Every structure is written in C-alpha cells, then in structure tokens.
N, C-alpha and C positions, 0 to 999 in steps of 0.2 A: 754427455756432459752433465745432464741433470741428475743422473745417477751419482756422479762424482760430487755434485753439489749436495746431495743428500748425505753422503759420507762426510763431507766437510762440515756441514751443520752438526752432525752427530759428534764429530771430533771437538768442535768448539763448545758444544754443550758439556762435554766431559773434560774440558781443559786440556785436550790433547793437541799435538801438532798434526795437521792433516798432511798425509803423504799420498800422492796420487801415483798409482802403479798401473801403467798401461803397457805391460810387457807381453801382450798376448800374441804378437806376431802378425797382426792385421796389416800394418803399414810399414813396420820395421821387422828385422829378424827377431824371432822369439828371444826374449831376454833383454832387448833394448827398449828403454822406456820412451814412448812416443810423446808423453806430456811435455817434457822440457824441450823437445824438438819443435813444438808448435807454440808454446806459451812461455812467458816470463814466469819462472818459478819463484814465488815469494818465500818459500820455505827452504828449498835447496837441499833437501835430504834425499839421498839415493835409496830407493826401497830395497836394493840388493843387499844393503848392510844388515837387513833383518832376516834374510832368507833362512838361516839356520836357527833362529831364535825359537825357544820352546815356551817362553812365557807369553803366550798368545791366547786371546779369546776371539772366537770359539776355539776350543782345544784341538779340533780336527785340523787346524792350520799349523799346529805345533811342529816346528822343524820343516815345514812344507810351504813356506811363503813364496818360494820360487815357482811353485806349480801353478798350473792354470785351473780355474774353477771347474772346468769340465772334467778334469782328471780327479779332482777331489770328489765330485759328484759320482763319477764312475766307480771310485773305490768304496765310498761310504753309502751311496744311495743309488745304485745302478738302475733302478726302475723309475727314478724321479726326474729324469732330465727335462721332461716337459711340464713338470709341476709348477704352477704359478707361485707356489709357496716355498720352493726349495731355497730361495735366497735367505729365508729366515734361519735355515740350518747352517748357513755359511757366514752369517753376520751376527754381530752383537745385537742385543735387543734394542729396538728403536725407542721403546717407551719405558724400559726398565731402568734400574740404577746402573750407573757406569760400572763395568766389571773391574775387578782388582788387577788383572794382568796389565802390564804397561803398554802392551800392543793389542789394539782392538781392530778387527777387520769388518768392513762393510763391503758387500758385493751384491750387485743386482744389475740385470740388463736394463731395468726400468727405474725411473725416479720414484722414490717412496716418501718424499718429504711431507706430503699431505697427511700421512699417518702420524707425523710428529707435531702436528699443529698445536695441540694442547701443551705438549712438553715445551715447545718453543715459546709459547706465550707465558709460561711460568718463569722463563729465564729473563733477567733484566736486559740482557744484550739484545733480545729479539722482541720483547714485550711491546705490544701496540703496533707492530709492523705486520702488514699482510704477507702471505706466502710469496706473492710475486715480488714484493719489495725486498724480502729476505733473499730470494734467489737472484734478483738484480744486483744486490750488494755483493753476494758471494761470487757471482760471475765476474763482477768488476775487479774484485780483489785477487781472485785466483786464476782467471782466464783472460789475462791481457795477452793478445796475440803478439808474436815476435815482431821485430822491426820490419822484416821483409814483408810479412802479411800486411802490416799497417801501411807500409809505403805503397803497396799495390792497391789497396782499397782507396787510399788518398788519390792515387793516379787515376783510378776509374772515375772518381767523382770530380776531378779537377775541372773547373770551368763549366760544369754541367748545370743547366738551369733546373730550378725546382718548379713544381713538385715532381718527385720521382715515385712511381708506383713499383713496389717490389712484388714479384710473383715467385712463389716457390711451388714447384711441381715435382713431387716424388712419383715416379712412374715406372719403377722396376719391380721390386718385391712387393710394394704396395702401389696401387694405381689411384692417384687423385683423379677426380671426375673432370676431365678436360672440358666438356660442354659447360659445366657450371663455372669453371674458372674463366672460360671465354666470356660468358654472360656477365660475370662480375666485372671483368676487365672492360668490356664494352660500356657498361654503365658508368664506371669511374672515368673512362676516357671521354665520354660525352659530357660529363660534368667538368672535366679538366682537360680540354682538347690540346693544351700545350705541354702536357706531361710526357716525360720519357718513361720507359718501362725497363726495369732491371729484372732479368730472368735468371733464376737459379734452378736448374733441374739436373737430374742424373740420367736423363734419357734423350737421345738424339731424336727419337720420334716426337716426344713432347716439345722439344725445342723447335723442330720444323713446323709443328702444328701452330705454335704461337707466331713464328716468323712469317708464316704464310698468311696470317690474318691481321697483323698489326705492324705499323711502322714505328720507327724510333725505339726499337728494342735493342738493348745492349746486354752483353753477357761476356763472361771471361772465356778464354780458350782453355779447354781441358779435355781430358779423355772422358767419353761418355759411353754408357752401355747401349748396345744396338739390338740386343736380343731379348729385351724385357727382363733381364736378370740383373740384380745389384752388381755393380762393377767389381767389387772385391770378391764376388762369388762366381763371376762369369768365366767362361773358358778362356784361358790365356792370361787372365788377371790383368793387372795394371802394368803399364810400361815402366813407370816410375812411381812407386806406391807413395813415397813420402811427398813427392810433388803433388800427387792427387789429394793427399790429406791436407796439404796447404791450400790447394784450390778449393776444397770443401770449406775450409775456414774462411777463405776470402769471400766465397759466396755468402756464408752466414753473416759476416761482418758487413757486407754490402747490403744485404737485406735489412740489417739492423739500422743502416743509415738512410733507408728509404722513408718517405713521408707516409705512405700507405702500404699495407701488406695484404696481399691476397694469398691464401694458403689453406691447408687443412691441418687443424690442430692434432689430427691423428699422427702426424709426424712431429717428433720432438725437435727436429732440426729447425723448423721455422718458429716453433715456440721459443727456443733458445734465442733466436735472432730477435724476436719481439721483446724478450726480456732484456737482452743486452742493449737494444736501442731505446728501451722505454717507450715503445710504440703503444699509445693508448688503445684500449679495446674499440673505441669509437672509430679508429682509423684502421681497424683490421676487419677483413671479411673472411670468415671461416666458412668455406664452401661445404663443409660437412657438419655444420652446427645443428642441422635438423635431421641428420642421419642417425636414427635411433640406435642402430647396431654399433656405429662408431662411438657414440656418446656413452653407451653402456659399457663397451669394451674399455674405453679410457677410464671410466670410473672404477671398474674392477681392477684394472692394472695399477691404478694409483693407490687403492686401499687394500688390495689383497695382502 
C-alpha cells in the first residue's frame, strides 16, 4: 500500500489522476484488479482501458500495460530481477519534471516517498507537512476499506473496553523477534493490567506463542501459515484468496484502532496501520528499533 501511496503522491504532483492497478494475480485471477474489491475507489478508472495505449512513460510500457512487471524485467533487463534499483527503469523519474506522455507509470515493491521529500515540500499542496502526515492523508483518501471490512472491524471492537494493545507479528518470510515482543507486551500489561490485546499475525506458531502467555487476547478467524512460509506462497495456497485479503485488511484496520502498537517497523503492514490510525510514536514500541541490520536495510530500501 505504501508503494501505491508513492505513486499517488507522484500523480498528484504531476496533476494526474492516480489509477491503482493490482492485477497481478496474487489474490484474484490475473487481470482482475484487487484494489476496488477491497477499497472504495475515489477515482473509478479501470486500468484495463489503458492496456494498449502507446503514449506511456517510461516507453518500455508502451502497448504493454496489461503485462506484469516481472515480464517487463525479463524482456528488457533479464539479469536485474534482484536489483534494488530496477524500479527506476520501470517508473517515471521521482524527482525530475513530469514527462510529456499522458500516462505515467510508477512501480516498486517498496515505498519510495522519502526520496520525494524535497519535491513534495516545493509543492503548495504538501508544503509544511511531514511525510507521515502526507501518507496519512493519502491513505485516508484512497484507501477507505469497503463496507464489509469496516463493519467487521466495528463488530470486533463493539463494547470492548479501552485501552487495547495492538500486536503485529510477521513470522513467516520474515520473523519478528518473539521474545522481544513478549517482553514489551509484559511491560505494557503491567502498566495497564486491564488492557485487552488484539493480535494480528500470519503465523499459527506466533499466535499460539502469545495465547499461551497472555489472557484477554482477541484475534480474527482466518487461514494462517503453519510451515513458516508466507501464506500466499505456501504449498496449497489459500482456500479463499479474496477472503484472506479482506482478513489482512481487517487485521490492519483493527491494529489502526488500537491505543498502543507493538510491532517491528521492518514490516510495512504495521507501519501502514500506525499511519491509518494516527498512532503517535510515543505509543508505538518498535522491537527492532535497535537492530542495526534492520535499521540500515530500511534506510537503504527507502532511499535506493
């Protein structure tokens, strides 16, 4: 989502209409756009109408907007699949002048909005706002969950006493440090003994770890990985992929409604939740904040 936010900011800087194209086949069949299935689309433009357009920047997308980035890379840069800079070849310049073609493409696995900080501050629409404030605003305008997701989050919190401690544990393709999360949670619980804990995780192992050590933990019912591999890459895949995409969004929105957040900022999932909910840094505990390897990697990914 934060990668899409980068593209939206870039579109608004250039006076363009942002069109989010999530037709990669991860949660829906290839060619079906996941974005309007999860969110209220304020633009309402179907990206498929541009598939054969040739007036596109960068030019390598000309007539190929229905293709997946991996295919574009394979055709044009077959040895660069793992390059941290390959997104620059597939995207318009983040800091240069807006290109002449009416269709501009931004693609990246990772958010790159920090590279645009100076450009954003020169624009009256964004001047004087922090990057977090800009992302919060764009998330609010372009990523309002659909009615079903909103209703489920409301049901989860109905009648629940405050405060609620939100805990996010990514424990499949990346493993958050469970002992550090446990220690942070014990400290908060000692300060707020009447608090409930909302747990969002992709791992049955991590969920069982927390449930065995804390009471008054609540979580949504969903399919979880059991073999340490991300659910969408695990053998057999997801029983109902769209349902699991909605469940992930419910988890994110529930974390956003929590009063405190324990997480690792190495995962953008919980970072998005903190931005949506406007959770102040003083009420976030990043268990990897002193992990030099994680900090350096996050910096490189943001500015590469």
